[in-house]
C-alpha positions in Angstrom: -107.7 185.9 43.3 -107.2 183.7 40.2 -104.2 182.2 41.8 -106.2 181.0 44.8 -109.0 179.6 42.5 -106.4 177.6 40.6 -105.0 176.2 43.9 -108.4 175.3 45.1 -109.2 173.4 41.8 -105.9 171.5 41.9 -106.7 170.5 45.5 -110.2 169.3 44.5 -108.8 167.3 41.7 -106.3 165.6 44.0 -109.0 164.7 46.5 -111.3 163.3 43.8 -108.6 161.1 42.4 -107.2 159.7 45.6 -107.6 156.0 46.4 -106.8 153.9 49.5 -103.9 153.2 49.7 -83.2 142.7 43.8 -81.6 141.7 44.8 -78.3 140.4 43.7 -77.8 137.5 41.3 -78.2 135.2 44.4 -80.0 136.6 47.4 -77.9 136.8 50.6 -80.5 135.1 52.7 -78.6 132.0 53.7 -75.3 133.8 54.2 -76.4 136.0 57.0 -79.6 134.5 58.4 -78.0 133.1 61.6 -76.1 135.7 62.9 -91.1 149.7 67.1 -89.9 152.8 67.1 -92.3 155.0 65.0 -90.3 158.1 64.1 -92.2 161.2 63.3 -91.0 162.9 60.1 -91.3 166.4 58.9 -93.4 166.6 55.7 -91.4 167.5 52.7 -91.9 171.0 51.5 -93.3 171.4 48.0 -90.9 173.3 45.7 -92.7 175.7 43.4 -89.8 175.4 40.9 -89.9 171.6 40.9 -89.8 170.0 37.5 -92.5 167.6 36.2 -90.5 164.7 37.7 -89.8 166.1 41.1 -91.5 164.9 44.3 -93.9 167.9 44.4 -97.5 167.2 43.4 -98.2 167.4 39.7 -102.0 168.1 39.3 -101.5 168.6 35.5 -101.2 164.8 35.1 -104.5 164.3 37.0 -106.3 166.8 34.9 -105.6 164.6 31.9 -106.5 161.4 33.7 -109.3 160.3 31.4 -106.9 160.4 28.4 -104.1 158.4 29.9 -103.4 154.7 30.4 -104.9 153.4 33.7 -102.7 150.8 35.5 -104.2 147.3 35.7 -105.7 146.6 39.1 -103.9 144.0 41.2 -105.2 140.6 40.3 -107.4 138.5 42.6 -104.5 136.0 42.6 -101.1 137.3 41.9 -99.0 134.9 39.8 -95.9 136.9 39.5 -92.3 136.4 38.4 -89.2 138.6 39.0 -87.1 139.4 36.0 -83.7 140.6 37.3 -81.3 142.7 35.3 -78.5 143.3 37.9 -75.4 141.3 37.0 -77.5 140.2 34.0 -79.2 137.6 36.2 -82.3 137.0 34.0 -82.3 139.5 31.2 -80.4 140.5 29.1 -78.3 137.4 29.4 -75.2 139.5 29.1 -74.3 143.2 28.4 -73.6 144.2 24.8 -76.2 142.1 23.0 -77.7 143.8 19.9 -81.1 145.4 20.3 -82.7 142.6 18.3 -81.1 139.9 20.5 -82.3 141.7 23.7 -85.8 141.9 22.3 -85.8 138.3 21.3 -84.6 137.1 24.7 -87.3 139.1 26.4 -90.2 137.9 24.2 -89.0 134.3 24.5 -89.2 134.7 28.3 -92.6 136.3 28.1 -93.9 133.5 26.0 -92.9 130.9 28.6 -94.4 133.1 31.4 -97.7 133.3 29.5 -97.7 129.6 28.7 -97.4 128.8 32.4 -100.4 131.1 33.2 -98.5 133.8 35.2 -100.3 137.1 35.1 -97.6 139.6 36.2 -94.0 140.3 35.4 -91.9 142.4 37.7 -88.9 143.7 35.7 -85.8 145.4 37.2 -85.4 148.6 35.2 -83.0 150.5 37.5 -80.5 148.0 38.9 -77.7 150.4 39.9 -78.9 154.0 39.5 -78.9 153.5 35.8 -82.0 153.1 33.6 -83.7 150.9 31.1 -85.3 154.0 29.5 -84.0 157.3 28.1 -83.8 159.5 31.1 -82.4 163.0 31.7 -81.9 162.1 35.4 -79.6 159.0 35.2 -77.6 157.3 32.4 -78.4 154.2 30.3 -77.7 151.0 32.2 -74.4 149.2 32.0 -76.3 145.9 32.0 -77.7 146.8 28.5 -74.6 147.7 26.6 -71.6 147.0 28.8 -70.9 150.7 29.0 -73.0 153.0 31.2 -74.5 155.8 29.3 -74.4 154.1 25.9 -77.7 154.2 24.0 -78.9 150.6 23.3 -80.6 151.8 20.1 -84.2 151.4 21.3 -86.3 152.1 24.4 -86.3 148.8 26.4 -89.0 149.8 28.9 -91.4 150.9 26.2 -90.7 147.6 24.4 -91.3 145.6 27.5 -94.5 147.3 28.4 -95.9 146.8 24.8 -94.9 143.1 24.7 -96.3 142.3 28.2 -99.6 144.0 27.5 -99.8 142.3 24.1 -99.9 139.0 26.0 -102.3 140.2 28.6 -99.6 140.4 31.3 -99.4 143.2 33.9 -95.9 144.7 34.2 -94.5 146.3 37.3 -91.3 148.2 37.1 -88.7 147.2 39.8 -86.3 149.7 41.2 -83.4 149.5 43.5 -83.5 152.9 45.3 -79.9 153.4 46.6 -77.5 151.0 44.9 -75.1 152.9 42.6 -72.2 150.6 41.6 -72.3 146.9 42.2 -68.9 146.0 40.7 -65.8 147.8 39.7 -66.0 146.9 36.0 -69.3 148.7 35.7 -67.7 152.1 35.5 -69.9 155.1 36.2 -70.5 157.4 33.2 -69.0 160.9 33.3 -72.5 162.4 33.6 -73.7 160.2 36.5 -75.2 162.1 39.4 -72.7 160.4 41.6 -70.0 162.4 39.8 -71.9 165.6 40.2 -72.9 165.0 43.8 -70.1 163.0 45.5 -71.4 164.1 48.8 -74.4 161.8 48.2 -72.2 158.7 47.8 -71.0 156.2 50.4 -68.6 153.4 49.5 -69.1 150.3 51.6 -67.8 146.8 50.9 -66.3 148.0 47.6 -69.7 149.1 46.3 -71.2 152.5 46.0 -74.6 153.7 47.3 -76.6 156.8 47.5 -76.7 157.6 51.2 -80.3 157.3 52.5 -79.5 159.9 55.1 -79.1 162.6 52.4 -82.5 164.3 51.7 -81.4 165.4 48.2 -80.3 161.8 47.4 -83.7 160.4 48.5 -85.5 163.1 46.5 -83.4 162.2 43.4 -84.2 158.5 43.6 -87.9 159.3 43.9 -87.8 161.6 40.9 -86.3 158.9 38.8 -88.9 156.4 39.8 -91.7 158.9 39.3 -90.4 159.7 35.9 -90.9 156.1 34.8 -94.3 155.9 36.4 -95.5 159.0 34.6 -93.9 158.4 31.3 -94.8 154.7 30.7 -98.0 152.6 30.8 -96.9 150.6 33.8 -99.1 148.6 36.1 -97.1 149.0 39.3 -94.0 150.3 41.0 -91.9 147.8 42.9 -88.9 147.9 45.3 -86.8 145.0 46.6 -85.2 144.4 49.9 -82.2 146.7 49.6 -82.5 149.9 51.5 -79.4 150.3 53.7 -77.1 147.6 52.4 -76.7 144.1 53.9 -73.8 144.2 56.4 -70.3 143.5 55.2 -68.2 141.3 57.4 -64.4 141.3 58.1 -62.9 138.7 60.3 -66.4 137.7 61.4 -67.5 141.1 62.5 -69.8 143.6 60.8 -68.0 146.6 59.2 -69.8 149.8 60.3 -71.7 151.6 57.7 -69.8 154.9 57.3 -72.5 157.5 57.9 -71.2 159.1 61.1 -71.0 162.6 59.6 -74.6 162.5 58.4 -75.7 161.1 61.7 -74.1 164.0 63.5 -75.7 166.5 61.1 -79.2 165.0 60.8 -79.6 162.6 63.8 -81.5 165.1 66.0 -81.1 163.1 69.1 -82.4 159.7 67.7 -80.3 156.6 68.4 -78.5 155.4 65.3 -80.8 152.6 64.4 -84.0 154.6 64.8 -82.5 157.4 62.7 -81.6 155.0 59.9 -85.1 153.6 59.9 -86.5 157.1 59.9 -84.5 157.8 56.7 -85.9 154.7 55.0 -89.5 155.5 56.2 -89.2 159.0 54.9 -88.2 157.6 51.5 -91.1 155.1 51.3 -93.6 157.7 52.5 -92.5 160.3 50.0 -92.3 157.8 47.2 -95.9 156.9 47.9 -96.9 160.6 47.8 -95.1 161.2 44.6 -96.5 158.2 42.7 -100.0 158.7 43.9 -99.9 162.3 42.8 -99.2 161.4 39.2 -101.2 158.1 39.0 -103.4 157.6 42.0 -104.5 154.1 41.0 -101.0 152.7 40.4 -100.1 150.1 43.0 -96.8 150.3 44.9 -95.2 147.1 46.3 -92.2 146.2 48.3 -90.5 142.9 48.7 -88.7 142.9 52.1 -86.4 140.4 53.6 -88.5 137.6 55.0 -88.0 138.3 58.7 -89.3 141.7 60.1 -88.1 141.1 63.7 -87.4 138.1 65.8 -89.4 137.5 69.0 -86.1 137.8 71.0 -86.2 141.5 70.1 -90.0 142.1 70.0 -92.7 139.8 71.3 -94.8 140.6 68.3 -92.1 139.4 65.9 -91.8 136.0 64.4 -90.6 133.0 66.4 -87.4 132.8 64.3 -83.7 133.2 65.0 -82.6 134.9 61.7 -81.2 138.1 60.3 -83.9 140.8 60.9 -84.7 143.5 58.3 -85.7 145.9 61.2 -82.7 145.5 63.5 -79.7 144.0 61.7 -78.7 146.2 58.7 -81.5 147.1 56.3 -83.4 149.3 58.7 -86.7 148.4 56.9 -89.8 148.7 59.0 -92.4 146.9 56.8 -94.9 146.9 59.6 -95.1 150.7 59.6 -95.5 150.8 55.8 -98.4 148.4 56.1 -100.1 150.3 58.9 -99.6 153.7 57.2 -100.9 152.4 53.8 -97.7 153.6 52.0 -97.7 150.4 50.0 -100.5 148.5 48.2 -98.9 145.1 48.4 -96.0 143.3 50.2 -94.0 140.3 49.0 -91.8 139.0 51.9 -89.0 136.8 50.6 -89.7 133.5 52.3 -86.7 131.8 50.7 -86.2 129.1 53.3 -87.5 125.5 53.5 -90.0 124.1 56.0 -87.3 122.3 58.1 -84.9 125.3 58.3 -83.7 125.8 61.9 -83.5 129.6 62.1 -86.4 130.6 59.8 -88.8 127.9 58.8 -91.0 128.6 55.8 -94.2 127.5 57.5 -93.6 129.6 60.6 -93.0 132.8 58.6 -96.0 132.1 56.3 -98.3 131.9 59.3 -96.7 135.1 60.8 -97.1 137.2 57.7 -100.7 136.0 57.1 -101.5 137.6 60.5 -99.3 140.7 60.0 -101.3 142.0 57.0 -104.5 142.1 59.1 -103.1 145.4 60.3 -104.3 147.0 57.1 -106.8 145.0 54.9 -106.0 147.3 52.0 -102.5 145.9 51.7 -102.3 142.6 49.8 -99.9 139.8 50.8 -98.0 137.8 48.2 -95.3 135.3 49.1 -91.9 135.5 47.5 -90.8 131.9 46.6 -87.2 130.8 45.9 -87.5 129.1 42.6 -83.7 129.1 42.3 -83.4 126.7 45.3 -85.7 124.1 43.7 -83.7 120.9 43.2 -80.5 122.5 44.4 -80.3 123.8 47.9 -83.7 122.2 48.6 -82.8 118.5 48.7 -86.4 117.5 49.2 -87.8 117.3 45.6 -91.3 117.9 47.0 -90.4 121.1 48.9 -91.7 123.6 46.3 -94.9 121.5 46.0 -95.4 121.6 49.8 -94.8 125.4 49.9 -97.4 126.1 47.3 -99.9 123.7 48.9 -99.5 125.4 52.2 -100.6 128.7 50.8 -104.1 127.4 50.6 -104.4 127.4 54.4 -104.2 131.1 54.6 -107.0 133.3 53.0 -104.9 136.4 53.6 -102.3 135.2 51.1 -103.3 136.6 47.7 -100.7 135.0 45.5 -97.0 134.4 44.9 -94.0 135.9 43.1 -91.1 133.6 42.0 -87.4 134.4 41.9 -86.1 134.2 39.3 -87.4 134.1 35.8 -84.4 132.4 34.2 -84.7 129.3 36.4 -88.3 128.9 35.4 -87.7 129.6 31.7 -84.9 127.0 31.7 -87.1 124.6 33.6 -84.6 124.0 36.4 -85.2 120.4 37.8 -88.5 120.2 35.9 -90.0 123.1 37.9 -92.5 123.9 35.2 -94.3 120.6 35.9 -94.9 121.6 39.5 -96.2 125.1 38.5 -98.6 123.6 36.0 -100.4 121.8 38.9 -101.3 125.1 40.5 -101.5 127.5 37.6 -104.1 126.4 35.0 
């Protein structure tokens, strides 16, 4: 009888605490831009032997809720900035810096961010299935030390959280869910899960990925993300646009993603595209369940590619002629995530300019402002391409126009800029423009 009383109390606690619910160094947007099925998923079974960091619910954390750190609520106006670590894009500036050098670079960046009146940093802490915190699930990141698995001599994530909060900044931890090895020189450590579970791995375009079709691989990625959420005083969990990888081309044609064996095993009669979307949807749904089980108030956000679907494929899609996250390779159904409340905010990457022929910024801004009406609990932030200011955008007033246009849409609750180093280094005097809007 005591067993049933315990289960009842755990269930009551969960109900009481429930609340509504990178990219590479240079995003691939411009290289591939020209080229609604709703699958029903089986609910994942809870494993009674699951560890504290598995996807099973963990009511013990909720029982101690009053004593733990509460994630900052999402701001009324998001003023966010992405700090990318993959390929040492933003921070650290290169692998192998001393702990002191890494810390100094990060605090210097935060000081600029604070001075410019941003309120949120989104820091990539798991760029290639390796971590920026001591984890028993995956090795230390190559991008810290130049050798995967090598201890950097401090806990970077703990340090980043402390320094962000010291400045009054919210910090969201940014994870890439399935990327394992981005370049050959970043050798996998001997203890990497990819070595222990080679059946989880697919090599495509010379890079390695966890296969989203493998339930155990999805569960592992969720466990790693949940570990960081539970262990650190974070203010949000964030995913980028990489689910299935962007298509690799040879002689002008897409190279098929090599998952035929898994499709045969798990496809269950779905067509290939619907099946791949179902795998991604299962991951997003189960991640939502896992994070909300340990910290119900913690926001979850995703930054998808800027085009959900084109009207040529779906009359409710955007009037664009670009690569589509839904149809053309990523198999990301952001509409479903919004409708189901599996995310708390969405940051579509609108990295084009107003005059772009295939995907005009203004057209997509208007479309996304309508899209989030499907669930008023999901906030819309716009991803802005700071890296194109004064370079690919020849109009020196383009960024100013983009920020001004946001004022027309009350459903837009802020912006996130890619990437931090361009703003820190004041590329083409970008800080002057930001100061006009952020005071």
